[in-house]
N, C-alpha and C positions, 0 to 999 in steps of 0.2 A: 753689689754696689762697689765693692773694693776693686773688682776687675775693671769696671766702667771707669772709676776714677784713675786707675793706672793708665788705661788707654788714652784718656784725655790728657793726662800729665805728660805722656810721651809725645803726643802731638804738639802740646804747648812748648815743650822743651825744643823740639825741632823748629818751631816757628819763631821763637823769641830769642834765638842766639844773637841776632843783630841788635835787638833792643837793649840788651845788657851793655853792649858797647856804646850805643847812642846815649844811654842814660848815665854811663860812667860808673855803674855799680853792678854788682852781682844780682841775678834774678832770684827772688826769694823762692825757696823750695817749699814743698808741702810740709816738710818736717818743721820748718820755721814758723809755720802758722801765719794767719793774717796779720797785717800791720795794725797796731793799736789805733783806736779812733783819736782824732785830734780836734780841738776847737777851731773854728774858722779864724778867729783873731790870731791864734798862734801860727796858723799856716801862712799868713802874710809876712810874718817876721822871720820865716825860715829861709836859710840860704837856697839859691837856685838849685844846688845839688840835691837838696832834700826834696824840693818840688819835683825835680826829675824822677827822683826815687818813687815818689807817690804816684806820679803819672804812670810809671812803669808798672806799679802794683795794680793800678786801675785797668791797665791794658791786659795784664795777666788775668785778672779776674773776669774781664770781659770775654777773653778767649775761652777761658774755662767754662763760663756760662754758655757760650755759643756752642762749644763742643758737646756739653751735656745736652743741650737742646737737640743737637744733631743726632746723638746717640739715641735719644727718645723719639726720633722720627719727625721732629718739628723743624723742617727745613726753613720755613718762613721766619721763625724767630732767630734761628742760627744765622741766616743771611742778614737780617736786620741788625743783629748785634755785631757781626763782623763788619758791616758797612760803617757803623759808628767807630769801631775800634780802628779800622783801617784809616779813616780820616784823621784820627787822633795820633796814630803811631807813625804814619808815613814810612812804614817799613815794607820792603818789597815782598817778603814771604807772607806777611799778614795780608797785604793787598792781593797777592795771587790767590790766597785761600778765599778772600772776600769775593773776588770776581767769580771764582768757581761756584760758590754758593748762590751769589746773586743770579747767575745764569740759570742755575737749577730752580731758583724761585721765580724765574721769568721777569726779573726786574732789570730790563735791558738798559734803561737810562742810567740807573745807579751803577750797573756793571761798567758802563762806559766812563762814568765819572771816576770810579776807583781805578780803572785801567789807566787813566791819565796820571793819577797819583803814582801808580806803580811805575809807569814810564819815567816819571820825574825823580824817582828815588835814586840815591847814589849807587846802589848795587843792582839797578834794573838789568835784567838779562834780555837776550834777543827774544825770548818768549814773550816778555812784556810787550814789545813792539808788535810781535805777530798777533798776539791776542787783541791789541788795540786795533790793529788793521782789520782783523776779522769782525770786530764789533762795529767798526765804522762802515763796513760794507754790508752788514747784516740789516735787514729791515726793508720797508717799502721804499724809503728814500735814502740811498747811501750818502754818507757824510764825506764828500770828497775832500774837503779841507782837512778833516781828521785823518783820512787815509793818507794824504800827502805828507802830513807831519810824521806819521808812523814810517813811511818810506824814507823820509829824510833821516830819521833816527837810525833806521837799519843801515842806510848808506854810510853813516858815520861810524859804524862798528869796525873793530879790527878785521883784517883781511879774512881769516878763516871763519870767524863768526858771521861776517857779512855774507860771504858766499853761501854758507849753509842757510842762512835766513832768507836769502833771495830765492833759493830753490823751494823753501817752504812756502814763501809768498806766492810763488808760481802756481801752486795747487789752489790757493785761494782765488787768484785771477781766473783760473780755468772754471771754477764753480760759479763765478759772478754772472748773473743773467745779462747784465748790460755790457755787450761786447765793446761798444765805443769807450765806455768808462774804463774797462779792464785794459784796453790797448793804451789809452791815455796815461793810466797809471804806470804801466810797464815801460812805456816810452820815456817816462821821467828818468828811469835808470839808464836806458840805452843811450840817452843824450848826455847824461852826467858821467857815465862810465862805459864809454864805447869800446873799451879794450877788455871788458870782462865778459866771458862767454855766458856766465850765469844770467847776466842781464838779458841777453838775446834769447836764451832758453826760456826765461819768464815771459818775454814778448811773444814767443811762439805759443806758449800755453795760453796766454791772454787772448791771442788772436783766434785760435781755433776753438777754445773752450771745450765743453763736453759734448757739443753737438756737431763737431766737424765743420765749423763755420770758417769762412775766409781762408781756405786751405792754401791758396797760392801765397797769400801774405805770410802765413805761418811758415811755409817752406822757405821763404826768403830769410826769415828770422833765424830759423834753425840752421840754415846753411851758413849764416854769418857766425853763429856759435861754433860751428865745426871748423871754420877758417881760423878762428881764434884758438880753438883747442881740438886739433885733428884726433880722430879715433876716440872721441869722448863717448863712452858707452851710452850714457843717458841721452845724449843728443842724437846718437845713431838710432836708438830705440824710438825716439819721438819722430824722427824723420821717416822711419819705416812706416809708422802708423799713419802719418800724413799722406804718404804715397799710397798706401792701401785705401785710405778713405777717399782718395780721388777716383778710385774704382775703375781705372781703365786697364786694359791688358798691359799696356806699356808700363804704367805706374806699378802694377803688381809685380811685374818682372824686375823692375828697378828696385823695389823693396826687398825682394829675395836676394838680388845681386849685392845690394848694400850690406845686408845682414851676413851673407856668405863671405864677402871680402873682409868685413870687420872681424868675423869669427876666426878666419885664417890668420889675420894680422895680429890678433890678440887671443890665442887659443885659451889662455888662462881666464878669460872673461866668460864664465859659464852662463851668465844671464843672457848674453846675446845669442849663445848657441840654443838655449832654451826657447828664446823668442823666435828664432829662425825655425825651429822644429814646430812650434805652434802655428807660425805663419804658414808654413807648408801644409800643415793639417787643415787650417781654415780655408786654404786655397784648393783643398781636396786633392792635394798631391800626396796621397797617403803613403805610397811606397817610400818616397823620399823622407817624409816625416818619421815613418817607422824606423828607417835605417839610422836616422840621427838620434831618435829617442833611445835606440839600443846602444849606440855609441855613448850617449850620456849615462846610461845605466851602468856601463862597464867601468866607469870612472870611480865608483865606490863613494860618491858624494852622499850627503845627507838625503838628497832627493832621488837616489838611485832607484829605489823601489817605485816611486812615483813615475819616474821615466820609463821603467819597465812596463808598468801598467798602461801608460800612454801608448807605448808601442803595440800592446795588445789591442787597445781600442782602435788604433790605426788599422790593424789587421782586420778588425771587425768591419770598419767602414769601407775598407778595400774589398769587402766580401770574400775574404780569404777565410772561410768558415773553419776549415780543419786547424789552421794555425791559431785562430782566435779561441776556438774550443780548447785546444791543448794548453795554451798559455793561461787562460783564465782558470782552468782546472788546476794547473800548477800553482798559480797564485793563491787559490783557495786552500790547497793543501799545505802551502808554506806559510800561510797566515799573513800574506802581504795584502795590504789595502783593506777596504771595507767589504766584509763578506756579503752584505746585502747588495751592494753595488755590483760586485762581481757576479753574484747569482742572477742579477737582472740582466747583465750582458749575456750570460750563459743561456738564459731563457730566450733572449732576442735572437741568439744564434740558432737555437732549435726552431724558433718561430720562422726565421728566414728560410730554413730548410724544410718547412712544413712538417716538422716532427711535433705534431700538435700535442700529443700525450706528454712527451718530455717538456715541452714548453709550459704546459699547464702546471706540471709538478714543480718546475723551477720557479715559475712566478709565485707559486704558493709559498716558497721558501724566502721571499723577499719581505721581511717583517719589520725592517727599520729603515730610516733614512728618508730622503726626499722623494724617492720613487715608489714608495709603498702604494700610494693610491693608483698610480698608472699601472703598476704591476697587477693590482686587483682587477682593473678593467681589462687588461690584456689576458689575464687568466680566463676571464669569461669568454672572450673571443676565441681563445685556444680551445676551450671546451666545446664551443659551438662548431668550430671548424672540425673538431674531432667527433662530430655527429652527436654531441650531447647537448642539444639546444636547451632542453628544459632544466638541466643541471646548471647551465650557464646562466639562464634567466633567474633561477633560484639563488645562485651565488650573488648576482647583482642586487636582487631584492633584499638580501640579507646584510648588504653593506650599510654602514652608518656615515653619511657624509658629514664632515665637520665644518664646511664653508659653503657659501653660495656657489662658488666655482665647482666644487666637488659635487654638489647637488645637481647642477646643470650637466656636468660631464657624465654623471651616472644616468640621467635620463637619455642623453645622447647615445650612450653605450647600449642601453637596452633597446632603444628605438632602432639602432643600427642592426642589432641581432635579428629583430623581427623583420626589418626591411630586407636584409640579405636572405632571409628564409622565404621571402615573398609574401609575408604576412603584413601587408601595407596598412590595413585597418588597425591592427594592434600597434604598429609602429607609431602611427599618428595618434592614437589614443594615449600612449605613453608621453608623447611630447605635449599633448594638450593638458594632461594631468600636471605636468611640470609647469606649464604656463599658468595654471591656476594659482600656483605658489609664486612663481617668478614671472608675472605677467610683463609683457613688453621686453622680455629678454631677446635680443636680436638673433642670437644664435639658434635658440629654439624656434623662433618664428621662421627663420631662413630654412632650417631643415624641415620644418613642417610644410613649408611651401614646396620644397622639392619633392616631398612624398605625395602631397596633394596633386602636383603636376602629373606624377606618374599614374595616379588614380584617375586622371582626367577630371579632377574637380578644379577646373581652371579659375572659376570665380574665387574660390577659397584661396588658391595659390596666389592670385593677384592681390587679394586683400592683405595677405601676410607679407608679401614682398613690398607693397607700398608702405606698410607700417615700418618695415626694416629701413627703407629709404628715409623715412621721417627721423627715425631714431639714429641712424648712422648714414648721414648724407655723403660720406666719403667711402662707403662700401661699394666698390666697383662691381662686385659679383651680383649684388642685388639688382642694380640697373641692368646688368647683362642678362641675368636670368629672366627678368620680366620682358625685356626687349626681345630676347631670343624666343620666348614663348609666343609672343605675338608674330614674329617673323616666321617661325616654324609652322604656325597655323594660318599664315598668310592673311593676317588681319591687322588693323591699326598700324599700317606699315610706316606712316610718317612718325607716329609716336615711338614705334619700335626703333626707328633709326635714331631719333633724338636720345633715347635711353641708351642704346648701345654705344653711340658716339660719346655720351657722357662717361660710360664705363671705360671706353678707350682712352679718354682724357685722363682718367685716374690711374690706369694700368695699361700703358700702351704696348707692352711687350708680352702681355699674358696671352698664351696660345688660345685659350677658350674664348677670350674677347675678340681676338683677331679672327677666329672662326666665325663668330657672330657678325663681325663687320663684313666678312665675305658673304655670309648667308643673307643678310638684309640687302646687300648690294645686288645679289642674284635675284632676290624676290622683286626688287624694284627695276630689274632689267639692266643694271649697270655691270655688264659682263666683265669688262676689263678690270674694274675695281674689285669685283668679286675674286677673280683669279689672283690679283695682287695680294689681297689679304689672306686668302686661303693658302697660297704658297708659303707665305710667311709663317702661318699657324702650323702647317705640316712640317716645315723645316725645323721649327722649335720643338714640336711634339708629335711624334709618329703615333697617331691614334686612329681607331677605326671610324669614329664619327667624322673626324676632319677629312680622312681619306674618302669617305662616302660623299661628303659635300664637294670636295675638290674634283673628284671624278664626275660627279653629276654636272658641274659647271663646264668641265672639259667636254663632256658628252653633248651638252646643249650647244656648245661652241663649235661642234663638228669635229673635235679632236678625240675621236673615239678610241683609237689605239692607245693614245696616251692615257685616257681615262681607265681603260682595262688594265694597263700596266700599273697605275696607282692602286687600283683595287686589289689586283692579284698579289702584288707585292705585300700590301698590308695584311691581306687575308692569311698569308703564310705566317706572318708574325703574330696575328691576332685572330685565330680561327673561330673564336666564340663570339665575334662582334656581330650582333643581331642587325644593327642598323646598316652595316656594310653588306651583309648578305641580302637584306631586303632591297637595298638600293640596286645591287647588281641584278637581282631577280626582276625588279620592276623595269629597269632600262635595257639590260643586255639579255633579251630573250632569245 
């Protein structure tokens, strides 16, 4: 109990320093004991100074009571007490503590009330206005008037505090769901302070939000910020992200050029160089990303080890297996980075090289971190690829999933082992057992449909796919699978076309869907359309089935030399393609 009291008194001492000044007297300490009781009649005759002293004691006792409640886990009582004390004291530190507890107690309206008192106190900090802004924007119906009052108070802060507060507010604008309101609030600053780059930074954040909305408008705002403050790292970072979000080849190149030039102009700005390296990595320019990560690692900064590991990961994604293997082994020996994460990558290197025994042993060593579950599933696959199918299945059946997602992925993994082994009945049985627990899971239904299709249980496959479409009406591949099934069997062609066109509307660039668009066109006699879509599909993805379809349409169109060229070229790259071999055998006898 003594330790508990000491903790509470320390917190009270921090909170009540301003109260002693306001009351014009020293704050009573625990050693002085409580104030003696006085009769109400005597109270009225006391000087104002004595009344202030008594008010101060009441506030102290209220805070002590609230802190004791909090120590005992009673947040509701602590919040209620602080609410009353904050209204009585009008002290900024007490109000800040009250708002914190009221938020924890989910008393949003009361938190807003005390936040207003906090803002009005003489020693209100920028944090008071930022918290009031956040509370005004929180909830189903944001309080625009309250938000504008908070913005006006921030606008009146001294220069340094104002600029920092505007940058903090920019993050709130980005999180706001209502883009129009966010932009309107940020525009309040750009109109009042059109010479401050922070205001335009906030407008860019408000415009694009977290969903990459209104990118062109955001780009105009951040460009204005950069006119006002050239080479501003934060603005350069935001502009690069906007350009990348526009997702054109030209914009991606412009983002890299922007970051490259900024890094050269200000080589001391490490954050921009790190962002450039990560951008190159995300754009799959792995060799360039690796070179820059290695340069960053040589600078001996605090994140040098992280940069060195990032360079090794870049080598992995560049499929430079010897370099990735050597550097991950070195990192493991030197104790750099998370050992489980490094072992996971070493296992993936072995997996990529089809060193299945090594891969299985390494995946087994991944015992902590966020990749443990994936490692266990990949361990089973490595065992199966190493001709140890029963051991792989036994391993999976011994796992204990902790979430619905893990339970479903476990069923998918076991079904995949049986499917790849040609045991389709067993694969479908695994999925159906999982559906008994997680009925209507769209992934289990979809995978079951694909296996049923291979088993020529077409009615079963159709039933599952139609259920997936009901559950996930935006799942393009469900429409495509059902439509292609009809087209391939040359039945229900009108519905097949409707289904495939729906899939195409959802995923216009998907090679499998483009292939289906070509195949249904062929089935319906639309040869030119068929060639148009099949050429697109084959250009995007050199695959045996697409080559078989494209060649067949060319053959029927009388362009047999071209058909043979497509088939033979793809057969060299994919000699195990059954559909390609069967198509060639059927047509080119």
